[in-house]
C-alpha positions, -999 to +999 in steps of 0.1 A: -592-293+223-630-290+228-659-273+211-675-247+233-712-238+231-737-219+251-757-240+276-789-236+255-772-246+222-787-277+205-753-295+208-750-288+246-762-323+255-741-343+230-713-366+243-690-356+214-691-339+180-684-355+147-663-341+119-694-337+097-712-316+123-682-292+124-677-291+087-712-276+083-709-250+110-692-216+108-669-212+138-659-182+158-622-177+156-597-161+179-563-145+173-548-152+139-516-173+140-525-193+171-526-225+150-561-234+162-576-229+127-549-250+111-555-278+137-592-277+130-587-278+092-563-308+096-589-326+119-616-320+093-594-330+064-598-297+045-576-269+035-573-239+059-589-216+033-620-239+033-626-234+070-658-215+076-651-187+101-682-168+111-662-140+129-626-135+139-622-120+174-591-107+191-588-130+221-599-162+237-619-142+262-637-124+234-646-157+218-659-171+251-681-140+256-696-144+221-702-181+226-719-174+260-741-149+243-752-175+217-734-159+188-718-191+176-695-220+186-657-222+188-628-245+194-607-240+226-581-255+248-601-274+274-581-258+302-591-223+291-628-229+297-626-248+330-641-220+351-669-214+326-678-250+323-678-256+361-701-226+365-724-237+337-718-206+316-703-227+287-705-264+277-673-281+264-679-309+240-651-333+231-643-340+194-647-376+181-616-394+173-589-414+191-568-396+199-587-363+196-569-333+182-543-318+205-525-285+204-488-285+210-476-258+235-441-246+238-425-227+267-392-208+262-371-192+289-336-181+294-311-204+310-301-176+333-334-176+351-334-192+386-352-225+390-377-207+412-388-182+385-424-187+374-415-195+338-392-223+349-417-237+374-444-236+347-421-253+321-412-280+346-449-285+355-459-286+318-432-311+310-444-333+338-480-331+328-473-341+292-456-374+303 
């Protein structure tokens, strides 16, 4: 998980972000129920209800667009912003801590799918990358 900001945001040059910096900043939120808010609240040591959400948007793409436009900051899976960070449209800043917060992902598929099915290949790749 990383904090994403616009390239001209004051945090853009920081090597990492502290808990106190995040506690004081309203975040842009994505889809309810994704667990990102719960993960952030746990990381900050606060109750989920205490988390300051500046706006709740419908998707990760919507959040990224608002952050690019300078409308706020957000927390995202690092892999979801690779293209934008490579192109300089967003800056991804790691969170302080060892280990930093991580989001657990789960993949579910039917046993009847062939080993060549995309879901099976993805699950196999995911299991291998988590090792």
